[in-house]
LUMZA-693656 format. One line per 10 residues: number of its first residue (from 1); their letters; for each residue x, y, z negated of N, C-alpha, C, O, CB. Coordinates in pm, 1 decimal, decimal comma. Atoms other than C-alpha are relative to their C-alpha. Glycine has a CB too. Example, Ala and Ser with C-alpha at 12.3 -4.5 7.8 and 13.67 -1.06 7.14 Angstrom:
residues 2
1) as) 89,0 -119,0 0,0 1230,0 -450,0 -780,0 90,0 120,0 0,0 193,6 118,1 -66,5 -99,2 2,7 -124,6  -82,0 -119,0 6,0 1367,0 -106,0 -714,0 -77,0 109,0 -73,0 -26,1 219,8 -89,9 41,4 46,2 141,5
end
This chain:
residues 150
1) mnqytirtak) -60,3 -40,0 126,0 -145,9 325,3 2195,1 149,5 23,0 18,4 213,1 -40,0 102,9 -25,4 -106,0 -108,4  -143,0 -27,7 -2,0 201,2 465,6 2136,8 77,7 -120,8 -50,6 24,6 -203,5 -124,6 32,4 124,0 -84,6  -89,0 102,4 53,7 493,9 233,2 2072,9 19,9 27,9 -148,8 36,8 142,8 -189,5 137,3 -2,3 76,4  -19,8 -17,9 142,4 531,5 174,7 1702,6 99,5 -103,0 -50,4 124,6 -205,1 13,6 -133,2 -11,0 -75,8  -93,7 88,5 67,0 780,5 12,7 1468,9 -50,1 -23,0 -141,8 -90,2 71,4 -209,9 144,5 59,0 0,3  26,5 32,2 139,5 706,2 -167,8 1142,9 136,2 -29,8 -61,8 209,5 -115,4 -12,2 -101,5 -122,5 -15,6  -131,3 17,4 62,5 1007,6 -145,7 912,0 -10,8 23,5 -149,9 -112,2 72,1 -200,0 104,2 95,9 62,5  -10,4 -25,5 143,3 1113,6 -132,1 549,2 20,4 150,0 -21,5 95,5 214,7 51,6 116,8 -82,3 -63,7  -13,3 -142,6 31,8 1080,2 213,9 395,7 141,0 32,2 -46,4 209,5 -51,3 -105,4 -101,3 41,0 -107,5  -130,1 -50,6 43,1 1393,5 420,6 334,3 -21,8 122,6 -89,0 -128,4 183,9 -87,4 90,2 35,4 122,9
11) kedceqllgl) 6,7 -113,2 93,5 1465,0 689,6 76,6 -45,2 128,0 69,7 -125,3 204,1 15,5 136,5 22,6 -66,0  34,1 -124,2 -70,4 1436,8 964,3 335,3 -143,6 2,8 52,2 -188,0 104,9 104,7 95,0 20,6 115,1  141,7 5,7 -40,3 1078,8 851,0 414,0 -93,9 53,4 -107,4 -211,6 76,8 -79,9 -38,8 -142,9 33,8  87,0 -26,4 115,8 946,9 950,3 70,6 -92,0 120,2 17,5 -207,8 114,9 -24,1 84,1 21,0 -122,1  85,9 -117,7 -17,2 816,7 1294,7 164,7 -119,2 -32,5 89,1 -231,8 6,8 58,7 80,0 117,0 59,7  110,3 38,5 -87,7 611,1 1152,0 451,5 -93,2 -100,9 -68,0 -214,7 -96,0 -48,8 54,7 -58,7 130,6  82,4 97,3 72,2 492,7 862,0 231,5 -91,6 70,8 -98,9 -209,4 37,0 -109,9 88,4 -102,4 -73,4  80,9 -75,3 94,8 373,3 1104,4 -32,8 -110,7 77,8 71,7 -220,0 95,5 17,7 88,3 95,6 -80,8  103,2 -65,5 -80,5 188,1 1293,0 239,2 -114,0 -95,6 33,0 -230,8 -57,2 27,9 60,5 55,1 129,0  103,5 100,8 -26,3 4,3 971,7 332,3 -80,4 -30,3 -126,0 -202,0 -48,3 -119,8 63,3 -129,2 54,2
21) ikelaiyeke) 68,0 27,0 127,1 -76,6 908,9 -34,0 -100,1 111,9 -30,2 -211,3 85,2 -75,7 103,1 -13,7 -115,8  91,1 -112,9 21,2 -228,6 1257,5 -60,3 -117,2 -5,8 97,7 -229,7 29,3 61,8 75,1 133,6 15,2  108,4 17,2 -97,6 -428,8 1190,9 257,1 -98,6 -105,9 -49,1 -219,9 -88,5 -37,1 56,9 -39,6 139,1  86,3 104,2 54,8 -561,4 870,8 97,9 -83,0 52,9 -116,2 -201,3 20,7 -126,9 83,3 -119,9 -45,3  72,9 -56,6 113,8 -657,6 1060,6 -218,7 -117,7 85,1 47,1 -225,2 81,6 -12,7 94,2 84,0 -87,5  109,8 -80,4 -56,7 -864,8 1301,2 -9,6 -108,5 -92,6 54,1 -226,9 -69,9 29,5 52,2 94,5 113,0  96,6 97,0 -53,3 -1031,0 1007,7 171,1 -79,1 -66,0 -112,3 -198,7 -91,4 -98,2 72,0 -107,2 83,3  65,2 66,2 113,3 -1108,0 847,8 -166,4 -69,0 99,3 -93,9 -105,9 64,8 -206,1 102,0 -81,3 -78,0  74,2 -103,9 71,9 -1267,9 1174,7 -284,5 65,7 39,4 -132,9 -2,9 74,5 -228,9 -141,6 -47,4 -25,8  -78,1 -39,0 117,8 -992,2 1246,9 -539,4 116,2 89,9 42,8 232,1 56,4 18,2 53,0 -125,8 -75,6
31) pdavtvsleh) -108,2 -81,0 -58,8 -797,3 1531,4 -374,1 104,1 52,8 -98,5 216,6 83,1 -58,7 -59,3 115,3 70,6  -93,5 -54,5 98,7 -635,3 1649,9 -698,3 61,9 -108,0 -88,8 130,4 -76,1 -186,0 -70,6 102,0 -86,6  -43,8 108,9 87,4 -552,7 1306,4 -842,3 148,6 -33,7 12,8 206,0 -92,0 -79,3 -80,7 -122,5 29,1  -142,0 32,3 -18,5 -199,5 1275,3 -700,1 83,1 104,3 -73,1 91,3 220,0 -31,7 38,2 -5,3 151,9  -79,5 -93,2 80,9 24,7 1429,0 -964,3 148,1 -36,1 -3,3 228,0 38,3 -60,0 -53,7 4,1 -141,2  -140,0 41,7 -0,4 350,3 1239,5 -907,9 82,8 99,4 82,0 40,2 143,6 188,7 14,7 -144,1 56,9  -89,1 -89,6 -74,6 639,2 1462,4 -801,6 76,9 -81,0 104,4 91,8 -202,6 92,8 98,8 73,9 -96,2  -81,7 64,7 -103,0 845,1 1386,0 -494,5 124,4 -60,7 -63,2 165,2 -170,6 -25,5 39,4 100,9 110,7  -121,5 49,6 63,5 1151,3 1344,3 -715,4 -26,8 -129,9 -76,5 50,2 -225,4 -66,5 57,6 106,2 -94,5  34,1 120,6 76,1 981,4 1091,0 -943,8 -35,8 -115,4 94,5 4,9 -229,5 72,5 -117,5 28,6 -96,5
41) fresgfgekp) 38,0 100,4 -99,8 833,1 905,5 -646,9 125,0 -60,6 65,1 137,7 -182,4 77,5 -91,9 63,0 108,1  -123,9 44,7 -65,3 1173,0 888,1 -475,7 84,0 -84,9 -96,3 133,0 -191,4 -58,7 82,3 122,0 49,7  -79,4 72,7 100,4 1352,5 777,1 -794,1 -62,8 -136,3 -30,5 8,8 -234,8 -48,7 12,3 83,2 -130,3  70,3 124,7 31,6 1088,1 510,2 -861,7 11,5 -104,6 109,8 -0,9 -224,4 84,2 -145,2 28,5 -26,1  -14,2 94,2 -110,7 1137,3 356,9 -520,4 143,6 -28,2 41,3 173,7 -135,1 94,4 -73,9 51,0 117,1  -136,3 13,9 -51,9 1506,6 411,7 -452,1 107,9 35,4 -101,7 225,3 46,8 -66,3 16,7 86,2 121,4  -96,8 -32,3 103,9 1672,7 496,6 -781,9 72,1 -123,1 -50,6 75,0 -227,4 14,8 -68,0 69,9 -114,8  -78,6 106,3 61,3 1881,3 281,6 -1011,6 -83,2 -125,5 -29,1 -33,5 -237,5 -16,7 62,8 50,6 -128,2  89,6 112,9 31,0 1583,8 61,9 -1109,9 -131,7 17,3 74,0 -231,8 56,1 13,8 -25,2 -11,0 -153,3  122,9 -20,4 -78,1 1328,0 71,1 -827,1 -113,5 -92,1 -46,9 -91,7 -208,5 -80,5 27,8 -24,0 149,1
51) vwgafvaeve) 116,5 77,4 42,4 977,7 -43,1 -917,6 -99,8 -23,9 113,3 -195,7 -99,0 95,6 -69,2 70,4 -114,2  87,4 24,1 -113,4 811,2 -29,1 -576,0 81,6 -14,0 127,6 196,1 30,3 136,3 -102,5 112,9 13,9  -56,0 11,2 -133,5 885,9 -117,2 -216,3 -110,8 30,7 99,2 -227,8 38,9 61,9 61,3 -141,5 25,0  102,2 -32,7 -99,3 709,3 -36,9 107,7 47,0 -38,1 139,5 166,5 -47,5 167,7 -34,9 149,3 -5,2  -20,9 12,5 -142,9 679,6 -108,8 474,8 -70,3 118,8 64,1 -173,8 164,5 15,5 -53,6 -137,7 55,9  59,6 -114,0 -68,9 606,3 173,2 716,7 -26,1 -32,8 145,5 40,5 -116,5 206,4 90,0 122,5 -10,7  26,8 1,8 -144,4 453,7 208,0 1059,9 45,3 135,8 50,7 0,9 239,9 2,3 -154,6 -28,4 33,8  -60,3 -122,6 -50,7 648,2 463,6 1259,2 -28,2 13,6 149,1 -11,5 -81,9 225,0 152,1 1,5 -26,9  23,9 -32,2 -140,5 553,4 628,2 1590,4 77,7 126,1 31,7 54,6 230,9 -28,6 -153,0 18,1 30,4  -79,7 -115,3 -44,3 802,6 859,7 1760,8 59,9 77,1 -117,6 54,9 200,0 -121,4 -86,0 94,0 84,2
61) gkivgmslyy) -67,8 -60,5 113,3 986,9 923,9 1434,2 -91,2 46,8 -112,1 -42,9 96,7 -213,8 79,1 113,5 47,0  95,8 -43,1 103,7 669,4 998,8 1234,8 -62,6 -122,3 -64,8 -105,3 -215,1 3,9 -110,6 92,2 60,1  62,2 110,5 72,4 539,4 766,4 965,8 -150,7 22,0 0,8 -200,2 123,8 -47,7 54,9 -10,8 -146,6  145,0 -11,7 -15,3 171,8 703,3 1037,6 -74,6 -104,2 -83,5 -197,6 -106,6 -83,9 -38,5 -14,3 146,8  62,8 99,8 84,9 107,7 414,1 799,3 100,3 -58,4 -96,3 221,4 -52,4 -74,6 -63,0 -109,9 83,5  -89,3 62,4 97,4 243,7 235,6 497,1 -74,2 -104,0 -80,8 -196,1 -99,5 -97,1 61,1 105,0 -92,7  46,2 100,9 94,2 201,0 -62,7 272,4 96,5 7,3 -117,1 212,9 -30,8 -104,6 -5,6 -145,8 64,6  -84,9 -15,7 117,0 334,0 9,5 -76,7 -38,6 -105,9 -102,8 -156,1 -122,4 -135,6 -12,6 143,4 -59,9  24,7 114,1 87,9 370,3 -281,4 -317,2 95,3 2,7 -118,9 195,0 74,9 -120,1 14,7 -132,2 77,4  -92,3 27,5 110,3 524,4 -386,1 -644,6 -26,4 -141,5 -48,7 -124,1 -204,4 -8,3 -16,4 103,9 -116,6
71) irystwkgqr) 12,9 135,3 53,4 572,3 -712,9 -833,5 -70,4 8,8 -133,9 -33,5 89,5 -219,2 139,0 -69,8 -14,0  66,9 9,3 130,4 334,3 -796,0 -1116,0 13,6 -143,6 -48,5 46,1 -234,1 28,3 -151,9 43,1 8,8  -12,9 133,8 56,6 335,9 -1091,7 -1347,0 -133,5 -45,4 -57,1 -196,7 26,6 -134,5 109,1 -3,1 -108,9  120,2 62,2 54,0 40,1 -1318,2 -1419,7 41,8 -116,7 -88,4 118,7 -203,0 -46,0 -95,6 -47,2 114,0  -32,6 112,8 88,5 64,3 -1550,1 -1718,0 -60,7 -129,7 52,5 -18,7 -238,0 11,9 -50,1 27,4 -143,3  61,3 119,4 -59,2 -154,0 -1790,2 -1518,4 65,9 -40,5 131,8 75,4 -159,4 162,3 -148,2 23,8 22,7  -48,0 28,3 -136,2 5,3 -1761,1 -1172,3 146,9 31,7 23,6 201,3 -6,0 127,4 -81,1 76,7 97,8  -139,0 -39,0 -20,6 357,3 -1621,9 -1221,7 8,8 130,9 77,5 -82,9 212,9 72,9 76,0 -110,2 73,9  -21,5 -125,0 -73,9 498,4 -1346,9 -999,4 -95,6 9,2 118,4 -112,4 -85,3 195,4 146,1 9,9 48,7  93,2 -27,4 -109,5 248,4 -1194,4 -760,0 31,1 138,1 56,7 78,9 226,8 -14,0 -148,6 -8,4 -48,5
81) lyledlivte) -15,3 -130,0 -63,5 267,5 -910,7 -514,8 -125,6 81,1 -30,0 -236,8 28,6 -23,1 24,0 -13,8 154,7  114,0 -88,8 16,6 45,2 -614,4 -594,3 8,5 106,2 108,0 104,6 183,0 113,3 -3,1 64,0 -142,8  7,2 -99,1 -106,9 -53,5 -404,9 -294,1 -64,9 125,3 -56,6 -186,3 129,3 -76,4 -79,7 -54,4 123,6  50,3 -124,3 59,2 -89,6 -55,1 -435,3 -76,3 82,3 103,2 -186,2 130,4 75,6 115,7 82,8 -58,2  65,3 -79,3 -104,2 -173,8 122,4 -110,4 28,8 -57,3 137,3 142,4 -92,6 169,2 45,5 145,8 -6,6  -10,2 29,4 -142,9 -238,0 27,2 249,5 -65,3 118,7 68,1 -186,6 137,6 59,5 -69,4 -139,3 40,1  48,9 -126,4 -56,6 -271,9 351,1 441,2 42,3 9,7 146,5 157,1 -17,7 181,3 54,0 122,1 -80,8  -30,1 -40,0 -137,1 -292,8 439,6 808,4 -65,1 136,5 19,1 -183,9 153,5 -8,0 -52,4 -106,3 106,5  54,2 -133,5 -19,1 -334,8 805,9 893,0 -119,5 -6,4 94,8 -123,7 -88,4 186,5 108,3 96,0 54,6  129,2 8,8 -67,4 -679,2 878,0 1031,5 9,5 -10,6 152,2 -62,6 -90,0 212,5 -82,0 119,1 -35,5
91) sfrgqglgke) -7,5 -0,9 -146,8 -576,3 945,2 1392,2 57,5 -129,5 58,4 51,3 -149,9 179,6 84,3 117,2 45,9  -56,2 126,1 -47,9 -406,8 602,1 1414,5 -78,4 -122,3 -46,6 -37,7 -235,5 -20,4 142,7 -12,2 -45,2  80,3 113,4 46,7 -677,3 388,1 1252,6 -66,1 -70,2 118,3 -94,6 -9,4 221,4 -107,1 46,9 -101,2  68,4 78,3 -102,3 -835,1 110,8 1455,1 90,4 -47,3 113,1 41,7 -97,8 214,3 -111,1 80,0 57,0  -93,9 38,7 -105,3 -520,0 40,6 1657,5 85,9 -120,1 -39,0 177,9 -156,8 34,1 89,2 116,9 34,6  -73,0 119,2 41,2 -390,2 -259,4 1463,6 117,1 23,8 -93,1 182,9 -72,0 -133,7 48,5 -69,2 118,5  -114,5 -28,0 87,6 -130,3 -83,0 1247,7 -24,3 -52,1 -140,9 67,0 -106,6 -202,9 28,5 150,5 -4,4  32,6 51,9 132,8 -307,8 -171,4 922,9 17,8 -150,4 -5,1 70,4 -204,3 -102,5 -143,0 37,0 -38,7  -15,7 146,0 -9,7 -317,7 -534,6 1031,2 147,6 -38,0 -2,1 186,8 -130,8 -73,0 -66,9 -53,8 128,8  -143,9 28,0 -5,4 54,7 -530,7 1110,5 65,5 22,6 -136,5 146,0 -58,9 -181,5 68,0 88,3 106,4
101) lfektiefgk) -57,0 -29,2 132,0 142,6 -369,0 777,3 -44,7 -102,6 -104,2 35,9 -149,4 -184,7 -40,2 141,2 -45,2  54,7 96,9 95,0 -84,7 -602,9 580,2 67,8 -135,2 18,6 109,3 -198,5 -78,4 -153,1 -13,6 17,3  -61,6 130,5 -27,7 55,6 -912,1 750,9 148,5 0,2 -31,4 201,8 -101,8 -75,2 -21,5 -39,0 145,8  -141,9 -11,3 36,7 414,0 -789,3 703,7 16,0 -14,3 -151,6 110,8 -77,0 -199,0 58,8 135,9 48,3  -4,7 8,1 146,0 342,8 -753,8 331,9 -27,2 -142,2 -47,1 39,9 -191,2 -137,9 -101,6 96,8 -62,5  28,9 140,3 31,7 190,3 -1102,1 313,2 122,3 -87,2 29,7 161,4 -171,1 -51,4 -123,0 -50,1 80,8  -120,3 76,3 -39,9 491,6 -1244,5 498,5 113,0 20,7 -101,3 180,2 -75,1 -139,7 47,5 42,8 142,2  -102,2 -31,4 99,1 727,4 -1069,2 255,4 -26,3 -76,6 -129,7 65,6 -136,1 -186,1 4,4 151,7 -27,0  34,7 70,7 123,1 542,5 -1215,5 -44,7 23,6 -149,5 10,1 70,7 -211,7 -85,1 -143,9 25,7 -35,3  -23,1 143,3 -21,0 557,0 -1565,9 100,7 149,7 -31,0 1,9 194,4 -129,1 -57,5 -65,7 -46,7 131,8
111) ekgysgmmwq) -145,5 20,3 -6,4 929,8 -1531,6 178,4 63,3 5,6 -138,8 158,5 -67,4 -166,3 64,6 105,5 90,8  -53,8 -14,7 134,9 995,3 -1426,0 -181,9 -49,6 -109,2 -94,4 0,9 -121,8 -206,0 -36,6 135,9 -55,6  51,5 108,1 83,0 797,1 -1721,4 -316,6 -101,3 43,9 -104,3 -124,4 -27,8 -201,6 112,3 -67,5 -67,7  102,4 -45,4 92,9 532,6 -1515,3 -495,2 -124,3 -86,7 16,0 -144,4 -149,1 120,2 -33,6 149,6 23,4  116,0 88,9 -1,0 209,0 -1694,5 -581,9 -121,3 58,6 71,7 -220,6 -11,7 90,3 -37,7 -34,5 -140,6  111,7 -62,0 -70,8 -18,6 -1449,6 -399,6 12,3 150,1 -2,8 113,6 205,7 -45,2 -133,0 -42,8 -60,5  1,6 -145,5 -4,8 -114,0 -1088,9 -351,1 -135,8 48,0 -50,0 -239,1 -12,8 -22,2 28,7 52,4 144,4  121,4 -60,1 54,4 -368,5 -871,8 -528,9 -3,6 147,0 38,2 99,5 207,9 66,7 -7,0 -17,0 -154,3  17,8 -141,7 -26,2 -510,8 -527,1 -464,3 -140,6 38,5 -42,2 -220,0 -46,6 -82,1 25,2 33,8 149,7  132,9 -51,2 29,6 -814,0 -310,8 -527,3 -53,3 72,6 122,0 22,8 123,8 204,0 2,2 93,4 -123,2
121) vldwnepain) 65,1 -76,8 -105,7 -1065,1 -157,7 -289,1 -126,7 61,3 -59,9 -198,8 -3,9 -135,4 -33,0 -90,2 125,8  120,5 -66,0 50,5 -1337,5 92,5 -365,4 -123,5 -66,4 59,6 -124,9 -102,6 177,3 1,7 151,5 33,3  118,0 73,6 -44,6 -1682,5 -63,1 -343,0 -75,6 67,8 113,9 -155,8 2,6 180,9 -92,6 -19,6 -115,4  66,2 -70,3 -109,5 -1800,9 204,1 -95,7 83,3 3,0 128,4 36,4 51,1 231,6 -31,9 141,1 -42,6  -89,3 -6,3 -115,4 -1505,4 162,3 142,2 -26,1 -120,2 92,3 53,8 -213,7 97,9 149,0 3,1 -45,9  42,0 110,5 -87,0 -1684,0 -64,2 391,9 103,2 -35,6 107,6 126,0 -154,3 131,1 -130,8 35,1 66,4  -100,3 38,9 -99,9 -1417,5 -41,6 665,6 111,5 -85,3 -60,2 153,3 -184,3 -0,2 60,1 124,2 64,7  -106,7 77,4 64,4 -1151,0 -166,0 421,9 -51,4 -136,4 -44,2 16,4 -237,4 -25,4 57,2 76,7 -120,6  56,9 127,2 44,8 -1377,4 -433,2 274,8 -14,8 -96,0 118,0 20,4 -213,5 108,2 -136,8 22,6 -68,5  15,8 85,5 -118,4 -1459,7 -564,5 621,0 134,0 -45,7 55,4 146,3 -158,0 104,3 -77,6 73,8 108,3
131) fykkyqakfd) -135,8 38,2 -41,7 -1090,1 -562,3 710,6 50,8 -115,7 -85,3 100,6 -214,8 -31,7 96,8 120,9 -10,4  -49,4 103,9 90,2 -1001,8 -770,6 403,2 -78,0 -130,2 13,3 -22,2 -238,0 -7,5 -6,4 48,7 -143,2  80,4 120,8 -19,5 -1286,5 -1013,2 469,9 56,1 -86,4 112,8 42,1 -208,6 109,8 -145,6 37,2 30,1  -60,8 74,8 -110,9 -1107,0 -1112,9 791,7 111,3 -92,5 -48,6 148,3 -187,3 20,8 55,4 96,7 104,8  -107,8 80,0 58,6 -835,0 -1258,0 565,8 -52,3 -95,8 -107,6 25,3 -154,2 -183,2 107,0 91,8 -59,8  64,1 83,7 102,7 -1081,7 -1452,4 350,0 40,1 42,8 -140,9 59,5 -41,2 -228,9 36,2 -147,2 21,4  -33,3 -53,7 132,0 -996,2 -1226,9 56,6 -112,9 -31,5 -97,3 -230,4 -30,7 -60,9 25,2 153,1 6,9  98,3 20,7 106,8 -1169,6 -1306,4 -271,0 -27,6 134,8 -64,9 64,9 208,0 -100,1 50,9 -104,7 -106,2  40,1 -124,7 65,0 -1364,1 -1015,0 -416,5 -51,5 -34,9 -139,0 -139,5 -119,8 -153,5 -109,1 76,6 83,7  32,1 31,1 138,7 -1393,7 -1016,6 -795,2 -91,6 107,3 -56,9 -50,9 222,6 -71,2 128,2 -12,3 -84,6
141) newvncsief) 94,1 -95,6 57,5 -1701,2 -850,5 -941,8 -10,8 -12,9 -151,2 -92,3 55,1 -213,6 -136,0 -18,0 62,1  5,4 22,8 144,3 -1636,3 -972,6 -1296,3 83,4 98,2 -80,8 38,8 148,1 -184,1 45,1 -138,7 -30,4  -94,7 -79,2 77,7 -1337,3 -767,7 -1407,9 -26,8 148,4 17,3 -64,3 193,9 125,3 143,4 -32,6 40,7  16,9 -144,6 -0,3 -1361,6 -401,3 -1496,1 138,7 63,8 -7,4 220,6 25,0 -90,6 -90,9 47,3 -119,0  -127,8 -70,4 4,5 -1069,3 -170,6 -1422,0 6,6 87,2 -123,8 -91,3 152,6 -159,5 20,5 85,0 126,7  -21,4 -81,6 119,3 -926,9 -0,6 -1730,4 132,1 74,3 14,9 224,6 24,8 79,2 -0,5 -87,6 -129,4  -126,8 -71,9 0,8 -659,4 262,9 -1775,0 1,7 99,5 -115,2 -102,6 136,7 -169,1 23,4 72,0 134,7  -22,0 -103,1 101,2 -517,0 507,2 -2027,2 101,5 97,1 60,1 202,2 54,8 117,0 51,0 -61,5 -138,4  -94,8 -101,4 -46,7 -346,3 831,3 -1932,6 92,0 38,0 -114,5 46,1 52,9 -227,8 -73,9 125,4 55,1  -97,1 -45,0 100,0 -28,3 930,4 -2120,2 42,6 140,9 28,3 124,2 196,7 -45,1 121,7 -91,5 -3,7
end
């Protein structure tokens, strides 16, 4: 495998990050679902009031993976990390980059004193489910996801 670096995302990474997000949407069978503009994405992560952060996996100057997170609040547990996306581009999967990004995100949450980390995984995404099982992740079949579009 090529030498890689895991680091905190920077503003100038946003175009490549959005490319990974679009790749994930195609993998998740929702190729037209990504409607966020690059400008809004960049402002939301690096503007005056950022709402997300990320770690990236970089190989020879190209971002090939990312872990994008934000802070959520649980009235039962307090501040928790929410892992919005864990993505490794297809040609780099199976080389340990996802593990490195996931563990970096967990480490970050522990350092910040958050009470845990939450995320979602599609029920048909067996590779991801099996990956998360290695971390003794709890899978919740009780709650139903809900959303409203504005």
